[in-house]
C-alpha positions in Angstrom: 9.4 40.0 -181.2 6.3 39.2 -179.4 4.6 41.8 -177.3 4.3 41.5 -173.5 0.7 41.3 -172.2 -0.4 44.4 -170.4 -2.2 42.3 -167.7 0.8 40.2 -166.9 1.8 40.4 -163.2 5.4 39.4 -162.7 5.2 39.4 -158.9 2.3 37.0 -158.8 4.1 34.7 -161.3 7.2 34.6 -159.1 5.1 33.8 -156.0 3.4 30.9 -157.8 6.8 29.4 -158.9 8.1 29.8 -155.3 5.0 28.1 -153.9 5.2 25.3 -156.4 8.9 24.7 -155.5 8.1 24.6 -151.7 5.2 22.1 -152.3 7.5 19.9 -154.4 10.1 20.0 -151.7 7.6 18.9 -149.0 6.5 16.0 -151.2 10.0 15.0 -151.8 10.7 15.2 -148.1 7.7 13.0 -147.2 8.6 10.5 -149.9 12.2 10.5 -148.7 11.0 10.0 -145.0 8.7 7.0 -146.0 11.5 5.4 -148.0 13.9 5.9 -145.2 11.5 4.4 -142.6 10.9 1.4 -144.8 14.6 0.9 -145.2 15.2 1.1 -141.5 12.4 -1.5 -140.7 13.6 -3.8 -143.4 17.2 -3.5 -142.4 16.7 -3.8 -138.6 13.7 -6.1 -138.3 13.0 -8.2 -141.4 16.6 -9.1 -142.4 17.7 -10.1 -138.9 14.5 -12.2 -138.5 15.1 -14.0 -141.8 18.7 -14.6 -140.9 17.9 -16.1 -137.5 15.2 -18.3 -139.1 17.7 -19.5 -141.7 20.3 -20.3 -139.1 17.8 -22.2 -137.0 16.7 -24.3 -139.9 20.3 -25.4 -140.7 21.4 -25.9 -137.1 18.4 -27.3 -135.3 17.0 -30.8 -136.2 14.3 -30.9 -138.8 11.9 -32.4 -136.3 11.9 -29.0 -134.5 10.1 -27.5 -137.5 7.5 -30.1 -138.2 4.9 -28.0 -136.3 5.1 -25.2 -139.0 3.2 -27.4 -141.5 0.2 -27.3 -139.2 0.1 -23.7 -138.4 -3.2 -23.2 -140.3 -4.9 -26.5 -139.4 -8.4 -26.2 -138.0 -9.6 -27.9 -134.8 -12.6 -30.2 -134.8 -16.1 -28.5 -134.5 -17.2 -28.0 -131.0 -20.1 -30.4 -131.7 -17.6 -33.2 -132.1 -16.5 -33.0 -128.5 -18.2 -34.7 -125.5 -18.7 -31.5 -123.5 -18.9 -27.8 -124.4 -17.7 -25.7 -121.6 -17.7 -22.3 -123.4 -18.6 -21.5 -127.1 -17.6 -18.1 -128.5 -18.2 -18.8 -132.1 -15.3 -17.7 -134.4 -13.4 -16.5 -131.3 -13.0 -20.1 -130.1 -14.4 -22.5 -127.6 -13.5 -24.6 -124.5 -14.5 -28.2 -124.7 -13.7 -31.5 -123.0 -13.6 -35.1 -124.1 -14.7 -37.4 -121.4 -14.7 -40.7 -123.3 -10.9 -40.8 -123.8 -10.2 -40.7 -120.1 -12.6 -43.6 -119.4 -11.8 -45.8 -122.4 -8.1 -45.7 -121.4 -9.0 -47.9 -118.5 -11.1 -50.3 -120.6 -8.3 -52.9 -121.1 -7.2 -52.8 -117.5 -10.7 -53.0 -116.1 -12.4 -55.6 -118.4 -14.2 -57.0 -115.4 -14.8 -54.9 -112.3 -15.6 -56.8 -109.1 -18.6 -55.1 -107.5 -19.8 -57.6 -104.8 -18.4 -60.5 -102.9 -21.2 -62.5 -101.2 -21.0 -65.3 -98.7 -23.5 -68.1 -99.2 -23.9 -71.5 -97.5 -25.9 -74.7 -97.9 -26.4 -77.8 -95.7 -26.7 -81.2 -97.2 -27.9 -84.3 -95.3 -26.1 -87.4 -96.5 -28.1 -90.6 -95.7 -26.9 -94.2 -95.9 -29.7 -96.7 -95.5 -29.4 -100.3 -94.5 -31.6 -103.4 -94.7 -35.0 -102.8 -96.2 -34.3 -99.1 -95.8 -35.3 -99.4 -92.2 -34.3 -96.4 -90.1 -32.9 -98.6 -87.4 -30.1 -99.5 -89.9 -29.6 -96.0 -91.4 -26.8 -93.6 -90.9 -27.0 -89.8 -91.6 -24.7 -86.9 -91.5 -25.2 -83.2 -92.1 -22.5 -81.4 -94.1 -22.6 -77.6 -94.3 -20.7 -76.0 -97.3 -19.7 -72.4 -97.4 -18.8 -70.5 -100.6 -18.0 -67.0 -101.9 -19.9 -65.7 -104.8 -18.4 -62.9 -106.8 -20.4 -60.5 -109.0 -18.7 -58.4 -111.7 -19.5 -55.9 -114.4 -18.1 -56.7 -117.8 -16.6 -53.5 -119.3 -15.0 -55.2 -122.4 -17.8 -53.8 -124.7 -17.7 -50.4 -123.2 -17.2 -47.7 -125.9 -17.8 -44.0 -126.6 -21.5 -44.9 -127.4 -21.8 -45.9 -123.7 -21.2 -42.3 -122.7 -24.1 -39.8 -122.9 -23.4 -36.2 -122.2 -26.3 -33.8 -121.4 -24.7 -30.3 -121.6 -27.9 -28.5 -120.9 -28.2 -30.2 -117.4 -24.4 -30.6 -117.0 -24.8 -34.4 -116.6 -22.7 -37.3 -117.8 -24.4 -40.7 -118.0 -22.4 -44.0 -118.2 -24.4 -46.9 -119.6 -23.1 -50.2 -118.1 -24.3 -53.8 -118.2 -26.0 -55.4 -115.2 -23.8 -57.2 -112.7 -23.4 -60.9 -113.3 -22.4 -63.8 -111.1 -18.9 -64.4 -112.3 -17.6 -67.1 -110.0 -18.8 -69.1 -107.0 -16.1 -71.1 -105.1 -16.3 -73.3 -102.1 -14.3 -72.5 -99.0 -13.1 -75.9 -97.8 -11.6 -74.6 -94.6 -15.1 -73.4 -93.6 -16.9 -76.7 -94.3 -18.8 -78.0 -91.2 -19.2 -81.8 -90.8 -21.8 -82.8 -88.3 -21.9 -85.9 -86.2 -23.1 -89.2 -87.7 -26.5 -90.1 -86.5 -27.1 -93.9 -86.4 -30.1 -96.1 -86.0 -30.1 -98.4 -83.0 -28.9 -101.3 -85.2 -26.6 -99.4 -87.5 -23.0 -100.7 -87.6 -19.8 -98.9 -88.7 -18.9 -95.4 -89.7 -20.3 -93.3 -92.5 -17.6 -93.0 -95.2 -17.6 -91.2 -98.5 -15.5 -92.0 -101.5 -13.7 -89.1 -103.3 -16.3 -89.3 -106.1 -19.2 -89.1 -103.7 -17.6 -86.1 -102.1 -17.3 -84.3 -105.5 -20.9 -85.1 -106.2 -22.0 -83.6 -102.9 -19.9 -80.4 -103.6 -21.4 -80.0 -107.0 -24.9 -80.4 -105.6 -24.2 -77.9 -102.9 -23.0 -75.3 -105.4 -26.1 -75.8 -107.6 -28.3 -75.2 -104.7 -26.4 -72.1 -103.7 -26.8 -70.6 -107.2 -30.6 -71.2 -107.0 -30.6 -69.6 -103.5 -28.8 -66.5 -104.9 -31.6 -66.1 -107.5 -34.4 -66.8 -104.9 -33.0 -64.2 -102.5 -32.8 -61.6 -105.3 -29.2 -60.9 -104.7 -29.1 -59.6 -108.3 -30.7 -56.3 -107.2 -28.1 -55.9 -104.5 -25.3 -56.6 -106.9 -26.6 -54.0 -109.4 -26.8 -51.4 -106.6 -23.2 -52.1 -105.7 -22.2 -52.0 -109.4 -23.6 -48.5 -109.8 -21.9 -47.4 -106.6 -18.5 -48.9 -107.5 -18.5 -47.5 -111.1 -19.6 -44.1 -109.8 -16.8 -44.0 -107.2 -14.3 -45.0 -109.9 -15.2 -42.4 -112.5 -16.7 -39.5 -110.6 -13.1 -38.1 -110.0 -12.5 -38.3 -113.7 -15.7 -36.4 -114.4 -14.9 -33.7 -111.9 -11.4 -33.3 -113.4 -12.4 -33.2 -117.0 -15.6 -31.2 -116.5 -16.0 -29.3 -113.2 -19.6 -28.8 -112.4 -20.9 -31.9 -114.2 -22.5 -34.7 -112.3 -22.1 -38.4 -113.0 -25.0 -40.8 -113.3 -24.7 -44.6 -113.8 -27.4 -46.3 -115.9 -27.9 -50.0 -116.2 -28.6 -51.4 -119.7 
């Protein structure tokens, strides 16, 4: 039989056991509470959510869930957009694409009429007689009127034609110069003067259909030269810039408020 140590304190020993038991009870209570909380969350939140998702996948069309495959897709870098409105780094950005709105009209507006110009030219038709003497000659002045139309060809317009200056909040559209597209006679406006005859001239002045066509072609050629001489090209370009600006300034203001539009001729 072993001997009991003289320094053994029975009261202290019992207090330690009691303390250890209380500590274990508290740990068990905390573990039980955590486990109970997890069970409640799992039962009342996770399981119902999974059940609802399963029901939706079976009931709703598959097309409704095509978007889930792109949940983690990344948008294009801000540099790939035409305009940077705000840039907050990894927190996102606000940007605008101006080209898409303009290029959508490219097919409909291949040629934009920018100027309609009235032009006229007078031709003196002469029919001489014997020995080309004036006393046998007959003359008549015919004044032709026509309408010249200048257009801007937008068929080659592309994203490269759009230059965006974000620093100065400016959008530049590079367009071709206006060109003479058509020039057409206005027959109802033609003026036919009186026939002037020499004192010995006999008969009326008559033109064959072929002669009339030749006179009309000659008048049109002279009108084209006159349009160049009068430098109408500069006026047509000025109207081209104005028309294009009025056409796309609302688009610019809608896509990028605060930006100004400038038309540049190439």
